N, C-alpha and C positions, 0 to 999 in steps of 0.2 A: 504494500500500500504506500503510495507516495505521500510525501509530506505536504501539508497545505499551509498556505499563508494567506493572510488578509492583506491585500495590496492597497495601502492607503494612498490616495491620489489627492495631493494638496494643490488646489488651483493657484494659490498665491505663489507657491514654490515654482510651479510651471511657468507662470508669468515672469518670475524673477530670472529663471534660466533663459527664457526667450529674450528678455531685455538685455541680459549680459551678452548673449550671442550676437544680437544686432549691434550692440555697442562695440563688440570686438571687431566686427566688419567695418563699422563706420569710422571708428577712431584709431584703428590699428593697435588695439590694446590686447592682443592675444597673449602677450607676456604676462599681463596682469591676470588674465583669465587663467593662465597656467598656474599662477601662484595660489589660486583658489583650490587647487587639487589637494593641498594639504588639509584643507578644511572640509571639502566635499569629495570624498574619495569614491569616484564612480568607476575606477578601473580595477578595483579589487575583485578577485575571483569570487563568485558566489559561494563556492565550496568553503572558502576561508571564513565566510560569515556565518555558516550554519553550524549548529551543535553536532559534535561527533556522536554517532549512534553505533553501539556495538552490533555486530552481525546477528547476534542471538536475540536482540530486542526488536520489538515492533516500533516503527517510527512514531515519534510523538509530535504533537502540533508545535510549530515554531511561529511565535508571534513577534513582529517588530513593534517598536514603540509607536504609539499613535501620533499622527501629525498634529501639531499644536494649533493650527489655524482653521477656523470654520470656513465653509464654502458659502460665499455671500449670496449667490442667486437663490439659494434655498432658504435663507433667513430673511431675504428682502424681496419677496415675490411681487411682480408688477401686476396691476389689474388689467386683464385682457379686454379688448374691445370686441364684443360679440355682436353678431348680426341681429339677434332677436327673433330669427325665423326658424332656428333649429329646435326640433321637438325632443331631442335626446336629453336624458336626465344626467348631466355631467355631475351634479351634486351628489346623487345617490352612489356614484362610482368614484367618489373623491379619493379613497385610498388607492384604488386601481390607477387613477390618473396620476397620483403622486408617485407611485412606483414607476410608471412609464416615463415620467419626466426625469427621474433619477437614472433609470436604465439608458435613457437617450440624452444624457446631459450634453450641453453644447460642445464641450471640449472633447469628450470621449465617445460620442455617438458613432463616428466613423470607425473607431477601433473595435467597438462592441456590436456594430450593426448586424452582422450575419448571425451571431450566436445569441445575443441578449436583447439588443434594442428593437430590431425589426420584429422578431417573434412576439415580444411583449406589446409592441404597438399594434400589430395585426390582431392579437387576442383581445386587446382593449376595445378596438372598433367592433369586432364581432359581438362582444358581450354587451356593449352599449346599445347596438341595434336589437339584439335579442331581448334585452330587458325592456326596451321601449315597445316591443311587439305585444307585451302584456296589456298595453292600453290601446295601441293602434291596430292590433291584429294583423300587422304587416311585418314581414321579415326582410323588407328592403325599403329603401328610400327612393323617391323619384329624383330625377336629375337635378332639379332646382334645389330641393332640400339637401341633397347630397353635397352640393357645392357649398351651401351655407354651413352645414354641419362639419364638413371637413375643415373649413376655414376656422370655425369656432374651436374645434378640437385642437387644431394647431396653435391657435392663439393662447389657449389655456396652458398647453404644455410649454410653450416658449416663455410665458409669464412665470412659470415655475422653474425655469433654468434649462429647458431642453433646447436642442439645436433648432434653428429656424429654417432648416432645409430638410426636414425629415421626409417630406414627400419625395424628394430626390434621392435621399439616402436609402429609403426603403421601397422606392418605386410604388408609392401609394397615390392614387388619384380618385376623383369623385365617383368614377364608375365602380370602384371597389365597395361602395356603400349601396349600390343599386342591385337589382336582380340580374343585371347583365343579360345573358341569353337564356337564363333559366326561366321556364314558363310558369313556375309556381312561386308565389310570394305570400299568399294568404295563408294564415295559420290554420284555419279550418280545412282548406283544401289540402294543405300539406299533411295534416293528421289523418285525413280520410284516404290519403293515397299510400302512405307508408305505414309500416308496423311500428308505431311510435313507442309502444311499451318495450318491444324488443330492442329498439335503438337506445332507449334510455337505460335499460339494464346493461347493455354492452358498454356504454360510455359514461355512466354516472361516476365511475371511479376508474382511472387509468393508471396502471403501473408503468412508470416511465422507462423501465428496463424491459419487462416482459412484453409490453405492447408493441415495441419495435420489432419483436420477433414473431409473436403470436398474431398480431394485427387483428385482434378481436373487435375493437372499436372501429378501426380503420375499415375493416370489411363491412361492418354494419353501416357506416357512413356512405361507403361506395354503393351498397345495395339501395339505400334510401335515395341517394342522388340519382342513380340510374332510373329508378322508378318515376321520380318527378320529372326527369329529363324526357322521358317517353311520353309525357303529356303533350309535348310539342308534336308537330307533324311527323309521321313515321319516316325515319331516315331512309328506309329501304325503298320507299316510293318516290324519293326525291332524285333529281337528276344532277349530274355534275360530279367531278372527281374529288371535290372537297367535302363530300357528304360525311364520310367517316371522321375527318378532321373536325368538322363543325360539331358533330355529335360528341366527340371527345371534349371539345371546348365547353359545350353545354353541360356535360356532366361535371366538369371542374367548377363551373359557375354555380351549379346546383349544390355542390359540396359546401360552398359558403352559406347557402340557405340552410342546409342541414346543421352546420356549426352554429349559426345564429339561433336556430330553434333550440339546440342544446343549451346555448347561453341563456335562453329564456326559462328553461326548466331547472337549472341549477343556480345556486347563489353565486355571486360574482367571484368569490375566492375559490370555490370549487371549480367553476367554469375556467378560471385562469389556469388551475393545475391541469385540467384536462386538455385545454387547448395548447398550452406550452409543452405538455408531454407529447402530444401528437405532432406538433411542429418540430420538436427536437429529433424525432425519428428521421425526418427529412433533412434536417440540418446536418446530422452526422453521416448521412449517406454520401455527401458530395464534398469534394475539396473545393473551397471557394477561391483558391489562388489562381492567378494568371501566370503561366509559365512562358518565359522567353524562349527563343529558339535554342536548341541544344547543338547546333552544328559545330560551333567552336569547341565544344567539349570533346567532340569526336576526334579532333586533331590532337588533343593532349592525352585523352584517356582511351582512345580506340585501339583495336587490335591488341597486341601485347604492349603493355605500358612500359615504355623504356625509361621514362622520367617520372617517378612517383611524385616528386615535389611539384613539378609543373602541372601534373594532373590535379593534385589536391588544391593547388592555388587556383586553378580554373574552376574547380568545384566550389571552393569558398567564395569566389567572385560571383558565381551563378546564384548560389544560395542566398547571398547578401541581397539580391533583388527580391527574393521571396520574403525576406525578413522585414521589408518596409511596407507590407500590405495591410495585414489586419491580424487581430488576435483570433485564434482558432482553438477548437477543442482537441483533446488528445486523440479522439477517434478520427477527427478530420485530418489531423497530422498524419495518422496512419494511412488514410486515403490518399493524401498528397504524396507521401513517400512512395506508395505503390504506383501512382500515376507518373511521377517523375522517373522512377526506376524503369517503367515500361517505355517511356519516351527515350530514355538513354539506351535501352536495349535496341530500339528501332533505329538508333543512330550508330549501330554497330559497336556499342560499348558492352562487352560481355563480362568483364571483371566486376566484382562487387565493390564498386567505388565508394559505396556508403560505409562499408567496413574499413576499406583501405584508408579513407579520409576521415574516419570517425564522425560520420554524419548521424545525428540523433534526431528524434522527433521534435525536440525543442528548436531545432534549426529551421523549422518550417513556419514558425510563428513570429510575431513581432518581437523585436529585441530592443533593449535599452541601449542607447548609443554608447559605444566604448566598452561594452561588456559582452564578452564572447559566450558566457554561460548564463545569460539572463533572460532567455526566452520564456515567455509566459504562456503555458498551455491551460486553457480554461477547462473546467470539468465537463464531461460528456453529458451529464444530467442537467436538466433545466436549472438555471441559476439567475439571480438578480444582483445588481449592484446594490450597495447599502449606503445610507447617508447618516453621518453622525455630526452634530454641531462642533465637536472638538476635533474630529479627524477628517471630515470631508467625505468624498466618495471612495468606496472600497469595493473590491471584488476578489473572488478566490482564484488563486493561481497555483499551478504545480511547478515550483522552481527547483525541486530536487529530483524531478522525474527524468533521469538520463537514460531513456530507453533507446537503444540503437535502432536506426531506421532499417526496416527489413528490406532486403533486396528481392524483387519478384522472381519467382521460379515456377516452373510448370508443376512442381510437386506441392507448392504451397497453395492453400485454399485462398479465394478472394478475400480481401479485407472486409470483414463485416463484424458489427458489434455482437451478432448472434453466434459468431464462431467461438466455440468454447476454448480454442487454443490461444485466443488473443487475451493476454493478461494486462489489460489497461484499467486502472482504477477509475470508477465513475466520479468519485469525489475524493479530494485530499482528506487527510486525517482531520477530523473536526476539532477545533480549538475549544477547550472547555474552561480554561483558566487564564488569568492575566499575569501569571508569574513567569520567571525565567526570561525576561526581556533582554535584548541584546543591543546596547547603545551603538556599537560599531556598524550594525546593519541598518540602522534607522535611515541614514542619509541616502543609502542606495535605494531603498524602497520608496522613499519620498520622491526621488528623482526619476524613477522608472518611467512613469507615464509621460512626464514632460520631455525626457530625453528621447523616448520612443516617438513622440509626435514630431520632434525636431528632426529625427532620423528620416521620417516619412517625407519631410519637406526638402531634404537634401537631393 
């Protein structure tokens, strides 16, 4: 079981580092910046900062000191300017909205988008519409209301400190609040078409681990979505080569209707658990990284590697591009390693360069600038960021999880969370006490997020 830490993200510290970096470029004061290294040691190896654990003992939680400064946007929320036309009850979902604004905080939304922010954002929208259907009897908004409600939704989140470009970050638009191509949006028609009791039993409680493998709730949702999608014209009687594609799109649109119905039958907190558990299955199936061309790697690492140093330098340079993209889960890192390994094999690289060059799963996630062992792998189970007035924004990372990246082979099964041979912890060791804090490590953890953001901008 890997060790877990709570990564404290101090916004004021991030702004300070950004200011110093800009000052360095503007006033040519890099020498002064260098003198700060004695006070803010960001180049220390992570292993040197962590407590030693005998091989015979289970890893214990490691807690850094809490960052001293509060995060201003969450203590001084601004009053949003609402349209006055949206019928969604944002007040009733106040805690859900607050959690979404924390998960999608202005500074860290791009880093947490794929795993935390966007799944939480989408779940919140589904629940809001589902809860409103109790009064409106409708599981979708019309186009005009959708525009107003999405604008109000965004204004409220931004007023609580969330990013002001969430629609772009999470690819959300007003049509996501409508029925789109699904032919059913009336609650009575929905419940008369599907086996609603069977659907509710299958999805009222979702195990985030077992569901991804057994797909009990997912299959029930697909069955219900298919039934209501068939309320439209029979696709077999339609003409054109896009019929099957259109029917598939309609089923996907109807899945949103099914999820909103579930959001109307469960309380918001339970709905969130179910929806985040379902979305997490999809999150962990796909590597979200963009891979540059591997052609230049074939020159250094192809055929029989004559110069190991040149090959590993090329690999390090290549992987550094991946480390500037986003935070990913440990299972996503496994998917990314498999994908990259397959691409390298197609480029005639047959040797296990992951092992040769000591590439680990942490090398596929965002890194703190200047630290070669500071990759943060998020847990594979659904998680949220947390906010504390004394420490700011925090989220769980596996900083001790040095799992070697597996090299693809014909004998190895595809990378899946259901593969019993894959030994990846879903969550780090839970912290249960505030004792045993390490002063030397504090500065590293405070600077992780700010240095990671700066690294993305380079």
